[in-house]
N, CA, C and O of each residue as an XYZ file, in Angstrom:
820
protein
N    -186.882    134.821     33.226
C    -186.043    134.413     33.662
C    -184.736    134.409     33.765
O    -184.234    134.549     32.650
N    -183.661    134.272     34.925
C    -182.366    134.713     35.142
C    -181.424    134.424     33.905
O    -181.544    133.406     33.224
N    -180.589    135.287     33.700
C    -179.989    134.939     32.370
C    -178.612    134.260     33.069
O    -177.937    134.822     33.931
N    -178.349    132.927     32.505
C    -177.370    132.188     33.282
C    -175.894    132.231     32.718
O    -175.759    132.450     31.514
N    -174.917    132.060     33.412
C    -173.647    131.759     32.668
C    -173.240    130.496     32.034
O    -172.827    130.163     30.923
N    -173.554    129.821     33.333
C    -173.471    128.291     32.797
C    -174.090    127.749     32.127
O    -175.157    127.532     32.702
N    -174.086    127.292     31.021
C    -175.376    126.560     30.586
C    -175.638    124.944     31.176
O    -174.908    123.956     31.258
N    -177.465    125.298     31.636
C    -177.878    123.808     32.011
C    -177.612    122.332     31.432
O    -177.818    121.865     30.312
N    -177.145    121.839     32.459
C    -177.114    120.198     31.475
C    -178.314    119.586     31.235
O    -178.999    119.153     32.161
N    -178.723    119.484     29.787
C    -180.015    119.137     29.263
C    -180.213    117.223     29.326
O    -181.327    116.840     28.972
N    -179.757    116.722     29.516
C    -179.625    115.699     29.565
C    -180.142    114.973     30.477
O    -179.499    113.934     30.627
N    -181.353    115.105     31.401
C    -181.681    114.837     31.973
C    -183.416    114.406     31.690
O    -184.177    113.466     31.921
N    -183.441    115.921     30.969
C    -184.827    115.692     30.093
C    -184.889    114.269     29.559
O    -185.478    113.509     30.327
N    -184.404    113.673     28.365
C    -183.855    112.463     27.918
C    -184.546    111.304     28.836
O    -185.467    110.491     28.904
N    -183.190    111.948     29.612
C    -183.514    110.539     31.218
C    -185.230    110.543     31.596
O    -185.918    109.540     31.409
N    -185.520    111.218     31.887
C    -186.413    111.180     32.963
C    -187.911    111.159     31.312
O    -188.983    110.668     31.666
N    -187.878    111.425     30.489
C    -188.728    111.068     29.673
C    -188.931    109.426     28.961
O    -189.972    109.017     28.446
N    -187.296    108.453     29.139
C    -187.137    107.321     29.065
C    -187.741    106.600     30.448
O    -188.345    105.542     30.273
N    -187.619    107.082     31.745
C    -188.123    106.274     33.186
C    -189.580    106.420     33.267
O    -190.251    105.442     33.599
N    -190.317    107.904     32.911
C    -191.973    108.286     32.541
C    -192.276    106.713     31.381
O    -192.968    105.760     31.740
N    -191.575    106.807     30.027
C    -192.526    105.686     29.342
C    -192.300    104.304     29.979
O    -193.273    103.551     30.017
N    -190.815    103.776     30.618
C    -191.146    102.783     31.121
C    -191.905    102.046     32.252
O    -192.339    100.908     32.434
N    -191.842    103.942     33.340
C    -193.526    103.209     34.075
C    -194.733    102.743     33.229
O    -195.248    101.634     33.375
N    -195.231    103.847     32.158
C    -196.293    103.789     31.667
C    -196.166    102.368     31.134
O    -197.050    101.623     31.557
N    -195.100    101.694     30.136
C    -195.341    100.646     29.894
C    -195.232     98.988     31.064
O    -195.473     97.794     30.887
N    -194.691     99.921     32.333
C    -194.936     98.480     33.190
C    -195.891     98.439     33.725
O    -196.070     97.351     34.272
N    -196.928     99.384     33.899
C    -198.110     99.416     33.923
C    -199.307     98.553     32.842
O    -200.280     97.800     32.886
N    -198.506     99.218     31.992
C    -199.485     98.066     30.869
C    -199.165     96.364     30.431
O    -199.528     95.432     29.714
N    -198.389     96.710     31.265
C    -198.093     95.371     31.335
C    -198.590     94.208     32.534
O    -199.010     93.053     32.465
N    -198.260     95.313     33.835
C    -199.517     95.011     34.587
C    -200.621     94.756     34.122
O    -200.959     93.573     34.117
N    -201.413     95.631     33.657
C    -203.166     95.303     32.881
C    -203.031     93.745     32.829
O    -203.917     93.048     33.323
N    -202.011     93.235     32.279
C    -202.834     91.764     31.741
C    -202.914     91.131     32.097
O    -203.068     90.072     31.488
N    -202.868     91.244     33.844
C    -203.320     89.899     34.578
C    -205.006     90.495     34.620
O    -205.620     89.860     35.477
N    -205.580     91.170     34.169
C    -207.089     91.150     34.554
C    -207.324     90.296     33.418
O    -208.496     90.552     33.140
N    -206.974     89.559     32.711
C    -207.292     88.241     31.264
C    -207.082     87.324     32.552
O    -206.223     87.342     33.433
N    -208.342     86.408     32.295
C    -208.092     85.167     33.359
C    -207.109     84.015     32.857
O    -206.554     83.043     33.369
N    -207.171     84.593     31.636
C    -206.285     82.964     31.321
C    -204.824     84.055     30.953
O    -204.368     84.056     29.810
N    -204.433     84.607     31.646
C    -202.931     85.319     31.459
C    -201.968     84.583     31.412
O    -202.398     83.596     30.815
N    -200.849     84.395     31.671
C    -199.561     84.034     31.634
C    -198.750     84.633     32.476
O    -197.760     85.281     32.133
N    -199.184     84.421     33.800
C    -198.626     85.513     35.296
C    -197.446     85.563     35.662
O    -197.000     86.594     36.165
N    -196.548     84.250     35.453
C    -195.514     84.102     34.998
C    -194.657     84.644     34.673
O    -193.602     84.978     35.213
N    -195.429     84.873     32.950
C    -194.743     85.402     32.280
C    -194.652     86.847     32.824
O    -193.619     87.310     33.308
N    -196.035     87.647     32.681
C    -196.195     89.018     33.119
C    -195.165     89.362     34.317
O    -194.526     90.413     34.258
N    -195.044     88.690     35.140
C    -193.900     88.715     36.885
C    -192.679     88.836     35.987
O    -192.226     89.979     36.048
N    -192.005     88.047     35.182
C    -190.678     88.553     34.461
C    -190.639     89.311     33.570
O    -189.495     89.495     33.154
N    -191.773     90.111     32.836
C    -191.332     90.671     32.201
C    -191.555     92.205     33.278
O    -190.919     93.224     33.010
N    -192.362     92.159     34.269
C    -192.448     93.229     34.760
C    -190.465     93.770     35.588
O    -189.881     94.852     35.528
N    -189.973     92.258     36.335
C    -188.293     92.410     36.824
C    -187.941     92.758     35.946
O    -187.148     93.662     36.208
N    -188.051     92.556     34.520
C    -186.974     93.566     33.527
C    -187.591     94.937     33.170
O    -187.247     95.751     32.313
N    -188.341     94.957     33.837
C    -188.928     96.741     33.285
C    -188.227     97.099     34.691
O    -187.029     97.385     34.686
N    -188.839     97.088     35.701
C    -187.903     97.299     37.362
C    -186.065     97.319     37.040
O    -185.271     98.189     37.397
N    -185.819     96.224     36.365
C    -184.172     96.485     36.061
C    -184.090     98.071     35.503
O    -183.705     99.153     35.944
N    -184.675     97.559     34.288
C    -185.025     99.216     33.365
C    -185.312    100.451     34.045
O    -184.864    101.517     33.622
N    -185.955    100.383     34.961
C    -186.271    101.463     35.667
C    -184.428    101.674     37.157
O    -183.858    102.630     37.682
N    -184.302    100.560     37.178
C    -183.277    100.752     37.912
C    -182.265    101.427     37.660
O    -181.820    102.221     38.490
N    -181.507    101.174     36.038
C    -181.124    101.628     35.409
C    -180.677    102.725     35.438
O    -179.646    103.121     35.982
N    -181.940    103.644     34.455
C    -182.184    104.924     34.132
C    -182.167    106.000     35.644
O    -181.758    107.160     35.692
N    -182.696    105.252     36.678
C    -182.242    105.841     37.912
C    -181.169    106.511     38.250
O    -180.886    107.607     38.733
N    -180.434    105.183     37.715
C    -178.728    105.639     38.429
C    -177.982    106.436     37.359
O    -176.979    107.109     37.596
N    -178.495    106.316     36.292
C    -177.669    107.084     35.354
C    -178.270    108.521     35.513
O    -177.438    109.393     35.261
N    -179.381    108.939     35.832
C    -179.888    110.282     36.910
C    -179.438    110.393     37.933
O    -179.871    111.374     38.538
N    -178.728    109.815     38.444
C    -178.251    109.887     39.814
C    -176.962    110.590     39.463
O    -176.704    111.789     39.578
N    -176.048    109.409     38.920
C    -174.291    109.404     37.976
C    -174.278    111.406     37.959
O    -173.720    112.280     38.622
N    -175.681    111.338     36.258
C    -175.447    113.071     36.214
C    -175.900    113.603     37.186
O    -175.203    114.616     37.232
N    -176.716    113.671     38.190
C    -176.719    114.763     39.266
C    -175.468    115.485     39.725
O    -175.138    116.659     39.560
N    -174.583    114.041     40.621
C    -173.442    114.373     41.188
C    -172.643    114.687     39.951
O    -171.918    115.583     40.385
N    -172.373    114.554     38.925
C    -171.623    115.313     37.548
C    -171.676    116.301     36.687
O    -170.938    116.494     35.721
N    -172.844    117.119     37.177
C    -172.841    118.101     36.774
C    -173.043    119.312     37.362
O    -173.741    119.399     38.372
N    -172.352    120.570     36.697
C    -171.894    121.401     37.260
C    -173.497    121.964     37.711
O    -174.061    121.575     38.734
N    -174.128    123.011     36.676
C    -175.253    123.273     36.488
C    -176.792    122.611     36.202
O    -177.017    122.510     34.996
N    -177.604    122.263     36.849
C    -178.527    121.532     37.058
C    -179.750    122.148     36.196
O    -179.736    123.378     36.176
N    -180.749    121.570     35.519
C    -182.290    121.994     34.928
C    -183.103    122.686     36.160
O    -183.531    123.837     36.237
N    -183.177    121.632     37.088
C    -184.021    121.891     38.425
C    -183.354    122.056     39.842
O    -182.172    121.795     40.065
N    -183.882    122.329     40.387
C    -182.604    122.393     42.230
C    -182.261    120.573     42.181
O    -182.994    119.814     41.548
N    -181.283    120.188     42.803
C    -180.911    119.102     42.734
C    -181.973    118.336     43.550
O    -182.117    117.179     43.155
N    -182.882    118.753     44.761
C    -183.356    117.622     45.595
C    -184.588    117.298     44.727
O    -185.084    116.172     44.693
N    -184.969    118.164     44.152
C    -186.147    117.952     42.562
C    -185.828    117.411     41.891
O    -186.810    116.828     41.431
N    -184.830    117.072     41.312
C    -184.254    116.302     40.891
C    -184.164    114.589     41.080
O    -184.424    113.662     40.313
N    -183.724    114.645     42.323
C    -183.726    113.493     43.456
C    -184.848    112.867     43.874
O    -184.767    111.669     44.145
N    -186.126    113.570     44.006
C    -187.239    113.408     44.735
C    -187.729    113.214     43.457
O    -188.548    112.338     43.733
N    -187.823    113.351     42.447
C    -188.812    112.842     41.441
C    -187.833    111.743     40.763
O    -188.256    111.001     41.650
N    -187.436    111.387     40.445
C    -186.347    110.363     39.787
C    -186.609    108.872     41.431
O    -186.705    107.649     41.320
N    -186.630    109.486     42.334
C    -186.882    108.261     43.325
C    -188.406    108.045     43.449
O    -188.555    107.095     44.217
N    -189.352    108.410     43.121
C    -190.467    108.388     42.872
C    -191.205    108.261     41.701
O    -192.395    108.498     41.494
N    -190.052    107.726     40.736
C    -190.342    107.239     39.593
C    -190.235    105.729     39.488
O    -190.958    104.890     38.953
N    -188.828    105.633     40.334
C    -188.618    104.292     40.746
C    -189.031    103.258     42.064
O    -188.712    102.128     42.432
N    -189.913    104.324     42.529
C    -191.019    103.346     43.786
C    -192.119    103.074     42.292
O    -192.001    101.902     41.936
N    -192.884    103.682     41.598
C    -193.675    103.055     41.250
C    -193.156    101.413     40.490
O    -193.887    100.426     40.414
N    -192.157    101.478     40.147
C    -192.065    100.529     38.741
C    -191.664     99.649     40.511
O    -192.686     98.992     40.713
N    -190.849     99.447     41.534
C    -190.458     98.693     42.854
C    -192.413     98.219     43.275
O    -192.941     97.167     43.637
N    -192.688     98.926     43.126
C    -194.348     99.048     43.788
C    -195.230     97.699     43.262
O    -195.570     96.706     43.906
N    -195.492     98.088     41.685
C    -195.815     97.019     40.615
C    -195.476     95.348     40.675
O    -195.995     94.241     40.821
N    -193.859     96.239     40.384
C    -193.298     94.373     39.873
C    -193.393     93.817     40.978
O    -193.396     92.586     41.016
N    -193.533     94.847     42.574
C    -193.319     93.238     43.721
C    -194.973     92.903     44.275
O    -195.391     92.175     45.176
N    -195.462     93.534     43.576
C    -197.524     93.246     44.197
C    -197.434     92.075     42.633
O    -198.307     91.234     42.848
N    -196.834     91.789     41.425
C    -197.163     91.566     40.461
C    -196.340     89.778     41.041
O    -196.932     88.699     41.011
N    -194.877     90.014     41.513
C    -194.141     89.387     42.127
C    -194.991     88.703     43.694
O    -194.727     87.942     44.625
N    -195.534     89.114     43.460
C    -196.586     88.244     44.664
C    -197.948     87.936     44.800
O    -198.289     87.866     45.981
N    -199.049     87.680     43.792
C    -199.014     87.175     43.061
C    -199.018     86.309     42.140
O    -200.032     85.916     41.563
N    -197.974     85.970     41.944
C    -197.406     84.432     41.357
C    -196.881     83.937     42.256
O    -197.194     82.746     42.271
N    -196.020     84.267     43.308
C    -195.266     83.559     44.514
C    -196.707     83.014     45.916
O    -196.867     82.030     46.639
N    -197.401     84.212     45.693
C    -198.577     83.381     46.574
C    -199.844     82.888     45.773
O    -200.953     83.290     46.127
N    -199.724     82.116     44.813
C    -200.915     81.234     44.075
C    -201.905     82.016     44.233
O    -202.914     81.461     44.668
N    -202.039     84.075     43.860
C    -203.256     84.502     43.671
C    -204.042     83.842     42.764
O    -203.769     83.695     41.573
N    -205.496     83.251     43.606
C    -206.388     83.213     42.051
C    -207.183     84.158     41.745
O    -206.685     85.196     42.181
N    -208.324     84.402     41.137
C    -209.352     85.103     40.748
C    -208.756     86.603     41.593
O    -208.467     86.663     42.789
N    -208.683     87.700     40.619
C    -208.646     88.858     40.788
C    -209.770     89.655     40.920
O    -210.483     89.843     39.934
N    -210.102     90.280     42.268
C    -211.149     91.019     42.475
C    -211.663     92.323     41.620
O    -210.859     93.155     41.198
N    -213.135     92.429     41.394
C    -212.679     93.713     40.258
C    -212.516     94.230     40.779
O    -211.476     94.708     40.325
N    -212.791     94.910     41.981
C    -212.172     96.230     42.596
C    -211.140     96.175     42.997
O    -211.042     97.027     43.880
N    -209.754     95.358     42.804
C    -208.075     95.302     42.279
C    -208.100     95.162     40.864
O    -206.917     95.198     40.525
N    -208.924     94.999     39.705
C    -209.184     95.312     38.494
C    -209.732     96.812     38.529
O    -209.907     97.133     37.353
N    -209.966     97.530     39.105
C    -210.150     98.778     39.248
C    -209.129    100.049     39.055
O    -208.915    101.026     38.336
N    -208.510     99.136     40.548
C    -206.751     99.962     41.441
C    -205.871    100.111     39.709
O    -205.282    101.126     39.339
N    -206.039     98.569     38.734
C    -204.651     98.710     38.150
C    -205.390     99.335     36.800
O    -204.667     99.880     35.966
N    -206.537     99.277     36.620
C    -206.789    100.447     35.405
C    -206.578    101.586     35.696
O    -206.310    102.281     34.716
N    -206.585    102.474     37.346
C    -206.633    104.015     37.419
C    -205.067    104.055     37.561
O    -204.563    105.165     37.389
N    -203.932    102.649     37.950
C    -202.800    103.167     37.914
C    -202.556    103.110     36.179
O    -201.910    104.130     35.935
N    -202.745    102.517     35.157
C    -202.324    102.644     33.775
C    -203.326    104.029     33.375
O    -203.074    104.439     32.242
N    -204.032    104.542     33.848
C    -204.097    105.741     33.509
C    -203.301    106.873     34.000
O    -202.832    107.684     33.201
N    -203.129    106.970     35.206
C    -202.031    107.473     35.748
C    -201.125    107.654     35.116
O    -201.121    108.637     34.375
N    -199.878    106.673     35.170
C    -198.902    106.202     34.770
C    -199.170    106.951     33.602
O    -198.449    107.945     33.509
N    -200.292    106.728     32.326
C    -200.249    106.898     30.590
C    -200.111    109.170     31.201
O    -199.684    110.165     30.616
N    -200.565    108.999     32.188
C    -200.902    111.022     31.978
C    -199.056    111.407     32.556
O    -198.412    112.314     32.027
N    -198.426    110.434     33.797
C    -196.959    110.461     34.078
C    -196.554    110.347     33.065
O    -195.883    111.379     33.054
N    -196.349    109.808     31.894
C    -195.230    109.306     30.833
C    -195.591    110.733     29.807
O    -194.592    111.251     29.308
N    -196.333    111.086     29.625
C    -197.010    112.340     28.440
C    -195.687    113.558     29.199
O    -194.857    114.113     28.480
N    -195.744    113.743     30.516
C    -196.112    114.597     31.201
C    -194.330    114.922     31.477
O    -193.736    115.942     31.827
N    -193.892    113.619     31.155
C    -192.227    113.797     31.824
C    -191.650    114.135     30.465
O    -190.459    114.439     30.396
N    -192.655    114.094     29.024
C    -192.230    113.924     27.999
C    -191.818    115.490     28.169
O    -191.015    115.740     27.270
N    -192.062    116.690     29.003
C    -192.646    117.972     28.344
C    -192.120    118.739     29.870
O    -192.693    119.672     30.433
N    -191.092    118.159     30.239
C    -190.484    118.724     31.626
C    -189.683    119.131     30.511
O    -189.937    118.058     29.963
N    -189.001    119.662     29.736
C    -188.000    120.567     29.186
C    -188.539    121.819     29.477
O    -187.970    122.705     30.115
N    -189.755    121.870     28.946
C    -190.608    123.173     28.637
C    -191.617    123.847     29.829
O    -191.885    125.040     29.971
N    -191.917    123.106     30.346
C    -192.877    123.021     31.778
C    -194.029    124.080     31.629
O    -194.451    125.008     32.319
N    -194.472    123.295     29.926
C    -195.890    124.436     29.163
C    -197.125    123.125     29.700
O    -196.964    121.931     29.450
N    -197.726    123.412     30.083
C    -199.899    123.383     30.378
C    -199.404    122.077     31.410
O    -200.337    121.274     31.434
N    -198.184    121.565     32.320
C    -198.498    120.782     33.151
C    -199.898    120.631     34.294
O    -200.432    119.643     34.796
N    -200.197    122.280     34.420
C    -200.972    121.753     35.303
C    -201.998    120.810     35.574
O    -202.201    120.316     36.683
N    -202.592    120.589     34.622
C    -203.721    119.843     34.151
C    -203.299    118.241     34.626
O    -203.821    117.184     34.977
N    -202.127    118.789     34.402
C    -201.596    116.607     34.664
C    -201.287    116.469     36.042
O    -201.171    115.282     36.348
N    -201.051    117.532     37.307
C    -201.011    116.970     38.087
C    -202.099    116.719     38.762
O    -202.312    115.744     39.483
N    -203.214    118.145     38.386
C    -204.341    117.583     39.015
C    -205.633    116.191     38.446
O    -206.674    115.614     38.759
N    -204.488    116.298     37.353
C    -205.440    114.943     36.773
C    -204.803    113.679     37.763
O    -205.499    112.805     38.279
N    -203.746    113.767     37.859
C    -202.825    113.025     38.253
C    -203.487    112.530     40.373
O    -203.601    111.419     40.891
N    -203.674    113.544     40.806
C    -204.593    113.958     42.124
C    -205.804    113.108     42.303
O    -206.008    112.273     43.183
N    -206.775    113.563     41.051
C    -208.007    113.064     41.288
C    -208.243    111.217     41.079
O    -209.148    110.449     41.406
N    -206.699    111.014     40.250
C    -207.045    109.256     39.847
C    -206.742    108.876     41.364
O    -207.433    107.987     41.861
N    -205.861    109.422     42.048
C    -205.136    109.268     43.296
C    -205.927    108.996     44.293
O    -205.709    108.085     45.092
N    -207.161    109.958     44.341
C    -208.247    110.594     44.887
C    -209.544    109.156     45.003
O    -210.363    108.785     45.845
N    -209.013    108.612     43.335
C    -210.264    107.453     43.543
C    -209.921    106.078     43.407
O    -210.729    105.150     43.364
N    -208.504    105.983     43.331
C    -207.287    104.826     43.948
C    -207.750    105.179     45.163
O    -208.667    104.364     45.057
N    -207.958    105.686     46.289
C    -208.065    105.712     47.665
C    -209.510    104.756     47.965
O    -209.705    103.704     48.574
N    -210.578    105.910     47.040
C    -211.678    105.545     47.227
C    -211.606    103.993     47.205
O    -211.645    103.357     48.259
N    -211.510    103.441     46.091
C    -211.258    102.070     45.577
C    -210.859    101.158     46.675
O    -211.506    100.195     47.087
N    -209.610    101.623     47.131
C    -208.716    100.907     47.877
C    -209.649    100.363     49.366
O    -209.543     99.317     50.006
N    -210.492    101.465     49.549
C    -211.246    101.642     51.104
C    -212.508    100.384     51.167
O    -212.964     99.628     52.025
N    -212.766    100.705     49.570
C    -213.855     99.577     49.337
C    -213.617     98.168     49.147
O    -214.370     97.218     49.358
N    -212.628     98.196     48.782
C    -211.939     96.769     48.774
C    -211.431     96.167     49.914
O    -211.827     95.003     49.987
N    -210.496     96.591     51.109
C    -210.568     96.632     52.170
C    -211.768     95.746     52.505
O    -211.926     94.526     52.557
N    -212.629     96.901     52.732
C    -214.258     96.728     53.443
C    -214.796     94.922     52.202
O    -215.620     94.151     52.695
N    -214.352     94.677     51.144
C    -214.930     93.496     51.246
C    -214.567     92.089     52.327
O    -215.062     91.318     53.149
N    -212.910     92.573     51.363
C    -211.690     91.865     51.882
C    -212.442     91.149     53.776
O    -212.398     90.007     54.234
N    -212.908     92.166     54.249
C    -212.868     91.863     55.789
C    -214.433     91.444     55.889
O    -215.030     91.052     56.892
N    -214.934     91.633     54.573
C    -216.463     91.126     55.076
C    -216.881     89.706     55.977
O    -217.864     89.446     56.671
N    -215.651     88.927     55.619
C    -216.108     87.549     56.085
C    -216.155     86.765     54.513
O    -216.831     85.765     54.756
N    -215.705     86.699     52.724
C    -216.510     86.963     51.900
C    -215.165     85.905     51.434
O    -215.301     85.271     50.388
N    -214.079     85.770     52.119
C    -212.776     85.408     51.938
C    -212.947     84.187     52.912
O    -214.008     83.819     53.416
N    -211.655     83.606     53.090
C    -211.155     82.864     54.197
C    -209.902     83.958     54.727
O    -209.689     85.127     54.405
N    -209.113     82.952     55.771
C    -208.045     84.217     56.426
C    -207.250     84.498     55.861
O    -206.917     85.675     55.998
N    -206.331     83.529     54.749
C    -205.012     83.960     54.257
C    -205.782     83.696     52.824
O    -204.939     83.981     51.974
N    -206.478     83.458     52.444
C    -207.020     84.325     50.696
C    -206.985     85.801     50.874
O    -206.340     86.514     50.107
N    -207.978     86.481     52.325
C    -207.847     87.747     52.375
C    -206.407     88.408     52.410
O    -206.164     89.412     51.741
N    -205.365     87.734     53.307
C    -204.283     87.896     53.893
C    -203.553     88.601     52.437
O    -203.050     89.687     52.150
N    -203.882     87.013     51.575
C    -202.820     87.799     50.495
C    -203.338     88.680     49.433
O    -202.576     89.273     48.669
N    -204.695     88.780     49.370
C    -205.517     90.100     48.741
C    -204.876     91.001     48.630
O    -204.225     91.533     47.731
N    -205.236     91.285     50.323
C    -204.464     92.884     51.569
C    -202.717     93.093     50.560
O    -202.150     93.970     49.907
N    -202.479     91.738     50.978
C    -200.602     92.180     50.470
C    -200.337     92.940     49.273
O    -199.652     93.962     49.213
N    -201.191     92.108     47.915
C    -201.281     93.084     46.634
C    -202.308     94.442     46.422
O    -201.880     95.342     45.701
N    -203.360     94.558     46.909
C    -204.287     96.013     47.452
C    -202.958     96.260     47.651
O    -202.246     96.548     46.689
N    -202.504     96.185     48.807
C    -201.237     97.577     49.631
C    -200.241     97.695     48.517
O    -199.518     98.689     48.576
N    -200.085     96.970     47.634
C    -198.707     97.083     46.557
C    -199.162     98.523     45.741
O    -198.636     99.636     45.732
N    -200.474     97.943     45.011
C    -201.380     98.507     43.974
C    -201.585    100.337     44.501
O    -201.572    101.357     43.811
N    -201.764    100.146     45.988
C    -202.454    101.144     46.625
C    -200.679    102.428     47.128
O    -200.571    103.647     47.262
N    -199.883    101.512     47.219
C    -198.403    102.312     47.163
C    -197.775    102.381     45.663
O    -196.986    103.307     45.475
N    -197.979    101.700     44.820
C    -198.016    103.024     43.423
C    -198.522    103.658     43.161
O    -198.056    104.306     42.223
N    -200.130    104.163     43.771
C    -200.922    104.989     43.173
C    -200.531    106.175     43.746
O    -200.814    107.226     43.172
N    -199.708    106.183     45.158
C    -199.337    106.880     46.255
C    -197.908    107.645     45.303
O    -197.556    108.811     45.126
N    -197.507    106.642     44.966
C    -196.219    107.027     44.039
C    -196.303    107.978     42.970
O    -195.776    109.086     43.066
N    -196.734    107.726     42.281
C    -197.639    108.217     41.142
C    -197.708    109.673     40.541
O    -197.393    110.352     39.564
N    -198.773    109.721     42.653
C    -198.881    111.760     42.956
C    -197.672    111.444     43.601
O    -198.227    112.345     44.230
N    -196.880    111.197     43.974
C    -195.610    111.871     44.375
C    -194.722    112.278     43.287
O    -193.732    113.000     43.408
N    -195.101    111.828     42.376
C    -194.296    111.806     41.195
C    -194.667    113.591     40.266
O    -193.949    114.362     39.628
N    -196.423    113.596     40.736
C    -197.125    114.275     40.322
C    -196.494    115.654     41.120
O    -195.733    116.402     40.506
N    -196.792    115.866     42.227
C    -195.953    116.691     43.164
C    -194.697    117.529     43.292
O    -194.245    118.612     43.665
N    -194.323    115.965     42.572
C    -192.375    116.537     42.307
C    -192.821    117.658     41.128
O    -192.475    118.839     41.115
N    -193.770    116.905     40.037
C    -193.631    118.334     38.872
C    -193.613    119.668     39.340
O    -192.936    120.688     39.210
N    -194.749    119.215     40.012
C    -195.755    120.820     40.564
C    -194.266    121.632     40.922
O    -193.452    122.269     40.253
N    -194.377    121.288     42.165
C    -193.125    121.773     42.589
C    -191.780    122.198     41.249
O    -191.719    123.343     40.801
N    -191.004    121.304     40.868
C    -190.480    122.172     39.807
C    -191.167    123.287     38.871
O    -190.395    124.121     38.399
N    -192.513    123.391     38.553
C    -193.138    123.967     37.760
C    -192.903    125.103     38.594
O    -192.252    126.063     38.182
N    -193.615    125.032     40.261
C    -193.814    126.688     40.902
C    -192.127    127.453     40.744
O    -191.905    128.608     40.383
N    -191.359    126.668     41.038
C    -189.989    127.250     41.102
C    -189.380    127.476     39.861
O    -188.227    127.880     40.008
N    -189.746    127.360     38.634
C    -189.405    127.640     37.634
C    -189.949    128.380     36.636
O    -189.462    128.531     35.515
N    -191.340    129.015     37.204
C    -192.209    129.978     36.644
C    -191.811    131.246     36.920
O    -192.464    132.203     36.503
């Protein structure tokens, strides 16, 4: 590694750890929707709070980026990573809010699978964010998240097939499609986080 006359700004590591933990906590809250007796309004409210917390840490990262002379990684990679983490929270919060606003009934089994895959990927992501400073042994993380995203794609396609099978009336199908799209967007964002980490690791190796 090249010798640096100017020290790097290490404040980013704690902020990315915080952002990763917030993502995992948000998806853990989302998992509560699996319970048919869950208080969906309370879950949506807590996810709005998580979304606000995610926005706050993203803004702090951007402010730090604008004021730091020497950053630990390339500036565009920091921006890309922060934005992808924020996208996960936004997608999860929007989907949960729509479930409440549209008065979605029973959540289909395949949608529950979507949530469970998001939870596994989010937990992998939070753990990886805590290891950005060393960048050690991160390859299994992005491989696993890519695998989980591929599985999420498969579940999403099966769910769409089920929604268009005629088992649901048109209005219910449209509502469930909106939620399924939100969960798929969250899975894609988690994969984008993994790709950003992989890019950073390759550049820094």
